[in-house]
Each structure stands twice: as structure tokens, then as C-alpha cells.
N, CA, C and O atoms as CSV, one atom per row, in Angstrom:
chain,resi,resn,atom,element,x,y,z
A,1,MET,N,N,-138.752,-18.650,-42.540
A,1,MET,CA,C,-137.830,-19.167,-41.473
A,1,MET,C,C,-137.568,-18.104,-40.416
A,1,MET,O,O,-137.170,-16.981,-40.726
A,2,ALA,N,N,-137.784,-18.456,-39.244
A,2,ALA,CA,C,-137.506,-17.455,-38.132
A,2,ALA,C,C,-135.994,-17.244,-38.066
A,2,ALA,O,O,-135.182,-18.112,-38.386
A,3,LYS,N,N,-135.684,-16.032,-37.627
A,3,LYS,CA,C,-134.274,-15.718,-37.431
A,3,LYS,C,C,-134.145,-15.110,-36.022
A,3,LYS,O,O,-135.082,-14.550,-35.454
A,4,TYR,N,N,-132.930,-15.259,-35.508
A,4,TYR,CA,C,-132.687,-14.569,-34.290
A,4,TYR,C,C,-132.435,-13.104,-34.532
A,4,TYR,O,O,-132.142,-12.691,-35.655
A,5,LEU,N,N,-132.552,-12.296,-33.453
A,5,LEU,CA,C,-132.337,-10.874,-33.589
A,5,LEU,C,C,-130.883,-10.502,-33.217
A,5,LEU,O,O,-130.343,-10.995,-32.227
A,6,ASP,N,N,-130.296,-9.668,-33.990
A,6,ASP,CA,C,-128.983,-9.141,-33.619
A,6,ASP,C,C,-129.207,-7.905,-32.810
A,6,ASP,O,O,-129.854,-6.976,-33.293
A,7,LEU,N,N,-128.695,-7.843,-31.579
A,7,LEU,CA,C,-128.949,-6.767,-30.751
A,7,LEU,C,C,-127.846,-5.854,-30.597
A,7,LEU,O,O,-126.690,-6.274,-30.553
A,8,THR,N,N,-128.141,-4.589,-30.511
A,8,THR,CA,C,-127.022,-3.521,-30.204
A,8,THR,C,C,-127.602,-2.740,-29.017
A,8,THR,O,O,-128.732,-2.968,-28.584
A,9,SER,N,N,-126.793,-1.826,-28.520
A,9,SER,CA,C,-127.277,-0.925,-27.340
A,9,SER,C,C,-128.502,-0.163,-27.879
A,9,SER,O,O,-129.368,0.163,-27.068
A,10,GLU,N,N,-128.641,0.139,-29.146
A,10,GLU,CA,C,-129.790,0.900,-29.618
A,10,GLU,C,C,-131.058,0.113,-29.555
A,10,GLU,O,O,-132.100,0.678,-29.221
A,11,ASN,N,N,-131.032,-1.170,-29.859
A,11,ASN,CA,C,-132.272,-1.983,-29.936
A,11,ASN,C,C,-132.402,-2.979,-28.803
A,11,ASN,O,O,-133.295,-3.824,-28.861
A,12,PHE,N,N,-131.560,-2.933,-27.766
A,12,PHE,CA,C,-131.542,-3.937,-26.771
A,12,PHE,C,C,-132.867,-4.066,-26.005
A,12,PHE,O,O,-133.143,-5.154,-25.501
A,13,ASP,N,N,-133.681,-3.048,-25.891
A,13,ASP,CA,C,-134.921,-3.025,-25.183
A,13,ASP,C,C,-135.861,-4.118,-25.686
A,13,ASP,O,O,-136.682,-4.653,-24.941
A,14,VAL,N,N,-135.713,-4.437,-26.993
A,14,VAL,CA,C,-136.536,-5.495,-27.611
A,14,VAL,C,C,-136.460,-6.774,-26.767
A,14,VAL,O,O,-137.454,-7.493,-26.666
A,15,ALA,N,N,-135.310,-7.073,-26.161
A,15,ALA,CA,C,-135.063,-8.296,-25.418
A,15,ALA,C,C,-135.803,-8.250,-24.078
A,15,ALA,O,O,-136.024,-9.284,-23.447
A,16,LYS,N,N,-136.184,-7.040,-23.651
A,16,LYS,CA,C,-136.747,-6.893,-22.323
A,16,LYS,C,C,-138.257,-7.079,-22.336
A,16,LYS,O,O,-138.898,-6.974,-21.290
A,17,GLU,N,N,-138.840,-7.356,-23.509
A,17,GLU,CA,C,-140.270,-7.620,-23.656
A,17,GLU,C,C,-140.557,-9.084,-23.626
A,17,GLU,O,O,-140.048,-9.795,-24.493
A,18,GLY,N,N,-141.308,-9.586,-22.727
A,18,GLY,CA,C,-141.754,-10.981,-22.675
A,18,GLY,C,C,-140.525,-11.808,-22.293
A,18,GLY,O,O,-139.732,-11.396,-21.447
A,19,VAL,N,N,-140.370,-12.997,-22.934
A,19,VAL,CA,C,-139.267,-13.970,-22.624
A,19,VAL,C,C,-138.287,-13.908,-23.764
A,19,VAL,O,O,-138.669,-13.989,-24.931
A,20,SER,N,N,-137.044,-13.767,-23.434
A,20,SER,CA,C,-135.920,-13.735,-24.420
A,20,SER,C,C,-134.723,-14.453,-23.957
A,20,SER,O,O,-134.406,-14.490,-22.769
A,21,LEU,N,N,-134.026,-15.053,-24.950
A,21,LEU,CA,C,-132.719,-15.562,-24.682
A,21,LEU,C,C,-131.722,-14.661,-25.419
A,21,LEU,O,O,-131.933,-14.408,-26.605
A,22,VAL,N,N,-130.677,-14.174,-24.810
A,22,VAL,CA,C,-129.647,-13.343,-25.367
A,22,VAL,C,C,-128.370,-14.085,-25.240
A,22,VAL,O,O,-127.931,-14.398,-24.134
A,23,ASP,N,N,-127.738,-14.387,-26.399
A,23,ASP,CA,C,-126.457,-15.035,-26.592
A,23,ASP,C,C,-125.366,-14.070,-26.758
A,23,ASP,O,O,-125.307,-13.434,-27.810
A,24,PHE,N,N,-124.479,-13.890,-25.818
A,24,PHE,CA,C,-123.325,-13.009,-25.904
A,24,PHE,C,C,-122.200,-13.786,-26.502
A,24,PHE,O,O,-121.720,-14.752,-25.909
A,25,TRP,N,N,-121.750,-13.365,-27.721
A,25,TRP,CA,C,-120.784,-14.217,-28.423
A,25,TRP,C,C,-119.746,-13.308,-29.182
A,25,TRP,O,O,-119.868,-12.083,-29.170
A,26,ALA,N,N,-118.745,-13.930,-29.827
A,26,ALA,CA,C,-117.826,-13.215,-30.588
A,26,ALA,C,C,-117.352,-14.119,-31.775
A,26,ALA,O,O,-117.261,-15.338,-31.622
A,27,PRO,N,N,-117.067,-13.539,-32.892
A,27,PRO,CA,C,-116.752,-14.332,-34.117
A,27,PRO,C,C,-115.414,-15.239,-33.933
A,27,PRO,O,O,-115.246,-16.245,-34.622
A,28,TRP,N,N,-114.582,-14.862,-33.068
A,28,TRP,CA,C,-113.373,-15.629,-32.874
A,28,TRP,C,C,-113.502,-16.777,-31.889
A,28,TRP,O,O,-112.561,-17.553,-31.722
A,29,CYS,N,N,-114.637,-16.898,-31.241
A,29,CYS,CA,C,-114.859,-17.784,-30.119
A,29,CYS,C,C,-115.356,-19.140,-30.671
A,29,CYS,O,O,-116.455,-19.220,-31.220
A,30,GLY,N,N,-114.542,-20.199,-30.522
A,30,GLY,CA,C,-114.871,-21.583,-31.051
A,30,GLY,C,C,-116.203,-22.086,-30.463
A,30,GLY,O,O,-117.085,-22.467,-31.234
A,31,PRO,N,N,-116.391,-22.103,-29.090
A,31,PRO,CA,C,-117.639,-22.644,-28.542
A,31,PRO,C,C,-118.884,-21.780,-29.041
A,31,PRO,O,O,-119.992,-22.296,-29.189
A,32,CYS,N,N,-118.637,-20.468,-29.284
A,32,CYS,CA,C,-119.737,-19.634,-29.775
A,32,CYS,C,C,-120.175,-20.094,-31.177
A,32,CYS,O,O,-121.361,-20.153,-31.501
A,33,ARG,N,N,-119.126,-20.423,-32.011
A,33,ARG,CA,C,-119.448,-20.851,-33.330
A,33,ARG,C,C,-120.205,-22.267,-33.272
A,33,ARG,O,O,-121.123,-22.506,-34.057
A,34,MET,N,N,-119.811,-23.126,-32.378
A,34,MET,CA,C,-120.464,-24.375,-32.205
A,34,MET,C,C,-121.921,-24.239,-31.797
A,34,MET,O,O,-122.769,-25.066,-32.134
A,35,LEU,N,N,-122.173,-23.205,-31.085
A,35,LEU,CA,C,-123.483,-22.974,-30.538
A,35,LEU,C,C,-124.347,-22.305,-31.575
A,35,LEU,O,O,-125.570,-22.416,-31.482
A,36,ALA,N,N,-123.804,-21.624,-32.548
A,36,ALA,CA,C,-124.579,-20.806,-33.458
A,36,ALA,C,C,-125.771,-21.604,-34.191
A,36,ALA,O,O,-126.890,-21.098,-34.268
A,37,PRO,N,N,-125.504,-22.770,-34.682
A,37,PRO,CA,C,-126.683,-23.542,-35.293
A,37,PRO,C,C,-127.718,-23.929,-34.345
A,37,PRO,O,O,-128.878,-24.057,-34.734
A,38,VAL,N,N,-127.380,-24.130,-33.092
A,38,VAL,CA,C,-128.376,-24.446,-32.052
A,38,VAL,C,C,-129.238,-23.192,-31.796
A,38,VAL,O,O,-130.446,-23.329,-31.600
A,39,ILE,N,N,-128.650,-21.954,-31.790
A,39,ILE,CA,C,-129.365,-20.717,-31.527
A,39,ILE,C,C,-130.355,-20.576,-32.673
A,39,ILE,O,O,-131.511,-20.200,-32.478
A,40,GLU,N,N,-129.828,-20.916,-33.988
A,40,GLU,CA,C,-130.778,-20.671,-35.130
A,40,GLU,C,C,-131.939,-21.673,-35.051
A,40,GLU,O,O,-133.063,-21.299,-35.385
A,41,GLU,N,N,-131.725,-22.923,-34.627
A,41,GLU,CA,C,-132.812,-23.839,-34.453
A,41,GLU,C,C,-133.814,-23.405,-33.366
A,41,GLU,O,O,-135.026,-23.547,-33.534
A,42,LEU,N,N,-133.299,-22.886,-32.276
A,42,LEU,CA,C,-134.140,-22.435,-31.176
A,42,LEU,C,C,-134.965,-21.255,-31.701
A,42,LEU,O,O,-136.154,-21.171,-31.393
A,43,ALA,N,N,-134.359,-20.310,-32.508
A,43,ALA,CA,C,-135.154,-19.175,-33.001
A,43,ALA,C,C,-136.409,-19.669,-33.784
A,43,ALA,O,O,-137.510,-19.127,-33.685
A,44,GLU,N,N,-136.136,-20.763,-34.583
A,44,GLU,CA,C,-137.313,-21.319,-35.273
A,44,GLU,C,C,-138.363,-21.938,-34.359
A,44,GLU,O,O,-139.566,-21.705,-34.473
A,45,GLU,N,N,-137.833,-22.731,-33.456
A,45,GLU,CA,C,-138.739,-23.507,-32.619
A,45,GLU,C,C,-139.598,-22.539,-31.610
A,45,GLU,O,O,-140.760,-22.789,-31.290
A,46,PHE,N,N,-138.898,-21.456,-31.178
A,46,PHE,CA,C,-139.658,-20.647,-30.253
A,46,PHE,C,C,-140.231,-19.347,-30.942
A,46,PHE,O,O,-140.607,-18.384,-30.273
A,47,ASP,N,N,-140.273,-19.377,-32.252
A,47,ASP,CA,C,-140.838,-18.250,-33.013
A,47,ASP,C,C,-142.258,-17.966,-32.439
A,47,ASP,O,O,-143.056,-18.887,-32.268
A,48,GLY,N,N,-142.538,-16.738,-32.161
A,48,GLY,CA,C,-143.827,-16.351,-31.685
A,48,GLY,C,C,-144.035,-16.579,-30.161
A,48,GLY,O,O,-145.017,-16.113,-29.584
A,49,LYS,N,N,-143.046,-17.339,-29.505
A,49,LYS,CA,C,-143.223,-17.675,-28.071
A,49,LYS,C,C,-142.178,-16.891,-27.272
A,49,LYS,O,O,-142.465,-16.325,-26.217
A,50,ALA,N,N,-140.929,-16.881,-27.825
A,50,ALA,CA,C,-139.890,-16.235,-27.077
A,50,ALA,C,C,-138.900,-15.566,-28.116
A,50,ALA,O,O,-138.794,-16.048,-29.243
A,51,LYS,N,N,-138.209,-14.503,-27.746
A,51,LYS,CA,C,-137.250,-13.895,-28.664
A,51,LYS,C,C,-135.891,-14.573,-28.531
A,51,LYS,O,O,-135.431,-14.779,-27.408
A,52,ILE,N,N,-135.247,-14.918,-29.605
A,52,ILE,CA,C,-133.916,-15.496,-29.506
A,52,ILE,C,C,-132.985,-14.422,-30.134
A,52,ILE,O,O,-133.157,-14.009,-31.281
A,53,CYS,N,N,-131.995,-13.999,-29.323
A,53,CYS,CA,C,-131.199,-12.790,-29.749
A,53,CYS,C,C,-129.692,-13.153,-29.572
A,53,CYS,O,O,-129.312,-14.070,-28.843
A,54,LYS,N,N,-128.880,-12.364,-30.293
A,54,LYS,CA,C,-127.447,-12.466,-30.203
A,54,LYS,C,C,-126.826,-11.075,-30.034
A,54,LYS,O,O,-127.305,-10.112,-30.632
A,55,VAL,N,N,-125.718,-10.955,-29.190
A,55,VAL,CA,C,-125.014,-9.762,-29.071
A,55,VAL,C,C,-123.547,-10.107,-29.359
A,55,VAL,O,O,-122.958,-10.964,-28.701
A,56,ASN,N,N,-122.949,-9.395,-30.392
A,56,ASN,CA,C,-121.605,-9.585,-30.689
A,56,ASN,C,C,-120.765,-8.750,-29.662
A,56,ASN,O,O,-120.765,-7.521,-29.733
A,57,THR,N,N,-120.099,-9.375,-28.773
A,57,THR,CA,C,-119.418,-8.652,-27.640
A,57,THR,C,C,-118.212,-7.790,-28.258
A,57,THR,O,O,-117.788,-6.807,-27.651
A,58,ASP,N,N,-117.697,-8.182,-29.444
A,58,ASP,CA,C,-116.647,-7.254,-29.949
A,58,ASP,C,C,-117.142,-5.926,-30.322
A,58,ASP,O,O,-116.483,-4.896,-30.178
A,59,GLU,N,N,-118.412,-5.991,-30.842
A,59,GLU,CA,C,-119.059,-4.661,-31.308
A,59,GLU,C,C,-119.848,-4.005,-30.235
A,59,GLU,O,O,-120.130,-2.814,-30.363
A,60,GLU,N,N,-120.236,-4.683,-29.174
A,60,GLU,CA,C,-121.159,-4.156,-28.150
A,60,GLU,C,C,-120.555,-4.411,-26.800
A,60,GLU,O,O,-121.157,-5.055,-25.941
A,61,GLN,N,N,-119.276,-3.865,-26.608
A,61,GLN,CA,C,-118.672,-4.066,-25.289
A,61,GLN,C,C,-119.378,-3.525,-24.138
A,61,GLN,O,O,-119.287,-4.050,-23.028
A,62,ASP,N,N,-120.124,-2.424,-24.386
A,62,ASP,CA,C,-120.898,-1.702,-23.308
A,62,ASP,C,C,-121.969,-2.647,-22.837
A,62,ASP,O,O,-122.183,-2.718,-21.627
A,63,LEU,N,N,-122.652,-3.369,-23.668
A,63,LEU,CA,C,-123.706,-4.291,-23.162
A,63,LEU,C,C,-123.085,-5.458,-22.449
A,63,LEU,O,O,-123.623,-5.875,-21.424
A,64,ALA,N,N,-122.003,-6.011,-22.911
A,64,ALA,CA,C,-121.358,-7.091,-22.231
A,64,ALA,C,C,-120.954,-6.668,-20.774
A,64,ALA,O,O,-121.146,-7.426,-19.823
A,65,THR,N,N,-120.391,-5.439,-20.641
A,65,THR,CA,C,-120.005,-4.821,-19.387
A,65,THR,C,C,-121.291,-4.643,-18.540
A,65,THR,O,O,-121.287,-4.982,-17.357
A,66,GLN,N,N,-122.335,-4.145,-19.098
A,66,GLN,CA,C,-123.606,-3.824,-18.402
A,66,GLN,C,C,-124.119,-5.152,-17.745
A,66,GLN,O,O,-124.633,-5.110,-16.627
A,67,PHE,N,N,-123.992,-6.253,-18.388
A,67,PHE,CA,C,-124.594,-7.509,-17.939
A,67,PHE,C,C,-123.527,-8.361,-17.261
A,67,PHE,O,O,-123.825,-9.512,-16.940
A,68,GLY,N,N,-122.373,-7.910,-17.033
A,68,GLY,CA,C,-121.329,-8.651,-16.329
A,68,GLY,C,C,-120.871,-9.886,-17.036
A,68,GLY,O,O,-120.585,-10.893,-16.387
A,69,VAL,N,N,-120.788,-9.850,-18.388
A,69,VAL,CA,C,-120.351,-10.936,-19.197
A,69,VAL,C,C,-118.861,-10.966,-19.136
A,69,VAL,O,O,-118.192,-10.036,-19.585
A,70,ARG,N,N,-118.317,-12.057,-18.569
A,70,ARG,CA,C,-116.866,-12.183,-18.457
A,70,ARG,C,C,-116.234,-13.253,-19.321
A,70,ARG,O,O,-115.044,-13.230,-19.635
A,71,SER,N,N,-117.124,-14.228,-19.702
A,71,SER,CA,C,-116.592,-15.261,-20.608
A,71,SER,C,C,-117.765,-15.530,-21.587
A,71,SER,O,O,-118.937,-15.290,-21.298
A,72,ILE,N,N,-117.353,-16.046,-22.764
A,72,ILE,CA,C,-118.369,-16.268,-23.813
A,72,ILE,C,C,-118.206,-17.612,-24.272
A,72,ILE,O,O,-117.082,-18.111,-24.227
A,73,PRO,N,N,-119.249,-18.311,-24.740
A,73,PRO,CA,C,-120.635,-17.670,-24.806
A,73,PRO,C,C,-121.279,-17.647,-23.499
A,73,PRO,O,O,-121.146,-18.566,-22.691
A,74,THR,N,N,-122.017,-16.541,-23.274
A,74,THR,CA,C,-122.896,-16.410,-22.086
A,74,THR,C,C,-124.329,-16.296,-22.581
A,74,THR,O,O,-124.626,-15.471,-23.446
A,75,LEU,N,N,-125.139,-17.046,-22.087
A,75,LEU,CA,C,-126.611,-17.011,-22.424
A,75,LEU,C,C,-127.377,-16.404,-21.246
A,75,LEU,O,O,-127.351,-16.918,-20.128
A,76,LEU,N,N,-128.032,-15.338,-21.525
A,76,LEU,CA,C,-128.893,-14.689,-20.494
A,76,LEU,C,C,-130.339,-14.949,-20.826
A,76,LEU,O,O,-130.716,-14.893,-21.996
A,77,PHE,N,N,-131.139,-15.223,-19.862
A,77,PHE,CA,C,-132.576,-15.493,-20.013
A,77,PHE,C,C,-133.306,-14.449,-19.362
A,77,PHE,O,O,-133.233,-14.301,-18.142
A,78,PHE,N,N,-134.068,-13.650,-20.160
A,78,PHE,CA,C,-134.866,-12.544,-19.647
A,78,PHE,C,C,-136.332,-12.867,-19.606
A,78,PHE,O,O,-136.856,-13.544,-20.490
A,79,LYS,N,N,-137.021,-12.366,-18.544
A,79,LYS,CA,C,-138.491,-12.384,-18.556
A,79,LYS,C,C,-138.903,-11.017,-18.030
A,79,LYS,O,O,-138.483,-10.577,-16.960
A,80,ASP,N,N,-139.765,-10.347,-18.847
A,80,ASP,CA,C,-140.358,-9.006,-18.420
A,80,ASP,C,C,-139.196,-8.044,-17.945
A,80,ASP,O,O,-139.314,-7.367,-16.924
A,81,GLY,N,N,-138.072,-8.019,-18.738
A,81,GLY,CA,C,-137.091,-7.090,-18.444
A,81,GLY,C,C,-136.000,-7.473,-17.504
A,81,GLY,O,O,-134.955,-6.824,-17.476
A,82,GLU,N,N,-136.205,-8.507,-16.730
A,82,GLU,CA,C,-135.281,-8.964,-15.694
A,82,GLU,C,C,-134.460,-10.230,-16.212
A,82,GLU,O,O,-135.001,-11.117,-16.873
A,83,VAL,N,N,-133.174,-10.242,-15.877
A,83,VAL,CA,C,-132.395,-11.470,-16.085
A,83,VAL,C,C,-132.858,-12.452,-15.024
A,83,VAL,O,O,-132.782,-12.187,-13.824
A,84,LYS,N,N,-133.366,-13.653,-15.525
A,84,LYS,CA,C,-133.882,-14.687,-14.589
A,84,LYS,C,C,-132.916,-15.876,-14.502
A,84,LYS,O,O,-133.000,-16.666,-13.562
A,85,ASP,N,N,-132.034,-16.006,-15.434
A,85,ASP,CA,C,-131.126,-17.144,-15.434
A,85,ASP,C,C,-130.019,-16.897,-16.400
A,85,ASP,O,O,-130.081,-16.015,-17.257
A,86,GLN,N,N,-128.976,-17.722,-16.236
A,86,GLN,CA,C,-127.864,-17.636,-17.257
A,86,GLN,C,C,-127.133,-19.007,-17.360
A,86,GLN,O,O,-127.066,-19.802,-16.423
A,87,LEU,N,N,-126.609,-19.196,-18.552
A,87,LEU,CA,C,-125.710,-20.379,-18.805
A,87,LEU,C,C,-124.401,-19.842,-19.336
A,87,LEU,O,O,-124.419,-18.886,-20.110
A,88,ILE,N,N,-123.326,-20.377,-18.982
A,88,ILE,CA,C,-122.028,-19.971,-19.464
A,88,ILE,C,C,-121.275,-21.152,-20.146
A,88,ILE,O,O,-121.134,-22.231,-19.570
A,89,GLY,N,N,-120.799,-20.906,-21.395
A,89,GLY,CA,C,-120.178,-21.927,-22.128
A,89,GLY,C,C,-121.132,-22.666,-23.052
A,89,GLY,O,O,-122.347,-22.477,-22.990
A,90,ALA,N,N,-120.569,-23.508,-23.909
A,90,ALA,CA,C,-121.476,-24.208,-24.921
A,90,ALA,C,C,-122.369,-25.123,-24.117
A,90,ALA,O,O,-121.924,-25.811,-23.198
A,91,GLN,N,N,-123.617,-25.118,-24.473
A,91,GLN,CA,C,-124.666,-25.910,-23.844
A,91,GLN,C,C,-125.409,-26.729,-24.793
A,91,GLN,O,O,-125.359,-26.439,-25.989
A,92,SER,N,N,-126.149,-27.804,-24.352
A,92,SER,CA,C,-126.869,-28.609,-25.243
A,92,SER,C,C,-128.166,-27.881,-25.568
A,92,SER,O,O,-128.660,-27.127,-24.730
A,93,LYS,N,N,-128.732,-28.075,-26.746
A,93,LYS,CA,C,-129.974,-27.471,-27.137
A,93,LYS,C,C,-131.049,-27.734,-26.122
A,93,LYS,O,O,-131.834,-26.836,-25.818
A,94,GLN,N,N,-131.117,-28.964,-25.572
A,94,GLN,CA,C,-132.144,-29.315,-24.589
A,94,GLN,C,C,-132.050,-28.414,-23.351
A,94,GLN,O,O,-133.046,-27.899,-22.842
A,95,ALA,N,N,-130.810,-28.251,-22.897
A,95,ALA,CA,C,-130.599,-27.459,-21.707
A,95,ALA,C,C,-131.158,-25.987,-21.861
A,95,ALA,O,O,-131.786,-25.414,-20.971
A,96,ILE,N,N,-130.868,-25.462,-23.047
A,96,ILE,CA,C,-131.286,-24.102,-23.403
A,96,ILE,C,C,-132.819,-24.056,-23.496
A,96,ILE,O,O,-133.473,-23.206,-22.891
A,97,ALA,N,N,-133.376,-25.014,-24.288
A,97,ALA,CA,C,-134.805,-25.037,-24.461
A,97,ALA,C,C,-135.500,-25.204,-23.069
A,97,ALA,O,O,-136.519,-24.569,-22.796
A,98,ASP,N,N,-134.910,-26.086,-22.195
A,98,ASP,CA,C,-135.634,-26.230,-20.972
A,98,ASP,C,C,-135.723,-24.870,-20.159
A,98,ASP,O,O,-136.756,-24.558,-19.566
A,99,LYS,N,N,-134.619,-24.100,-20.164
A,99,LYS,CA,C,-134.635,-22.797,-19.512
A,99,LYS,C,C,-135.559,-21.831,-20.036
A,99,LYS,O,O,-136.160,-21.075,-19.273
A,100,ILE,N,N,-135.737,-21.794,-21.429
A,100,ILE,CA,C,-136.686,-20.938,-22.107
A,100,ILE,C,C,-138.078,-21.405,-21.618
A,100,ILE,O,O,-138.850,-20.578,-21.132
A,101,ASN,N,N,-138.417,-22.710,-21.735
A,101,ASN,CA,C,-139.669,-23.221,-21.415
A,101,ASN,C,C,-140.107,-22.937,-19.964
A,101,ASN,O,O,-141.294,-22.785,-19.674
A,102,SER,N,N,-139.113,-22.873,-19.070
A,102,SER,CA,C,-139.405,-22.682,-17.637
A,102,SER,C,C,-139.896,-21.231,-17.451
A,102,SER,O,O,-140.605,-20.949,-16.485
A,103,LEU,N,N,-139.531,-20.311,-18.358
A,103,LEU,CA,C,-139.917,-18.899,-18.307
A,103,LEU,C,C,-141.267,-18.618,-19.010
A,103,LEU,O,O,-141.933,-17.617,-18.743
A,104,LEU,N,N,-141.627,-19.512,-19.888
A,104,LEU,CA,C,-142.868,-19.237,-20.686
A,104,LEU,C,C,-144.177,-19.514,-19.921
A,104,LEU,O,O,-145.264,-19.327,-20.468
């Protein structure tokens, strides 16, 4: 079973290779918890095609600041090291998958 990657400032460069989705979330955030199973499904579906990653903003405030995350969940879509798109708030699985597919 594919699993998403938990990112920290130490390993964040992993998200900059190829296509990645990075979910900025926090344990106390209701919409983030609603999105969690969707993120896990996407990690499985895009295994080998795109990286699906999560950043706990409570533990990694520097990363949240670096990417201008002001509300969570914020989903950032990277391609070759650049942020190409973002979604803010709970989103449908299809909306997220469409964004990833558009970068592949």
C-alpha cells in the first residue's frame, strides 16, 4: 500500500522532484481530518507517478511561512521544484486528482 510522505524542513526537497502534492494541515483542523482519507487514496492512485505529501503546520511553521500558508488545509502542487497551483480548504478527490493529472 502506497503511503503519503510526511515532510519536514529537513526532507522537503523530496517534494521538489517531479510532480508533487503537498497538503499543509494540522491535527486540530476539522476540514484537514476530512481530507486525510482522500489524501491516502490519492497516494495509492498516483504511486509511481506523483508524490503525495503532508506537512503538519504545527510542527513545521517555517515551511508554512515559507510558502505563505495562511489557512489550512492548503494544497500546493509542485512540478520540477516550482509551485504551479494551489487549492485552499477541503476539496473533492476529483478536483485534486485533476490538478495532479494536469501536471503529469
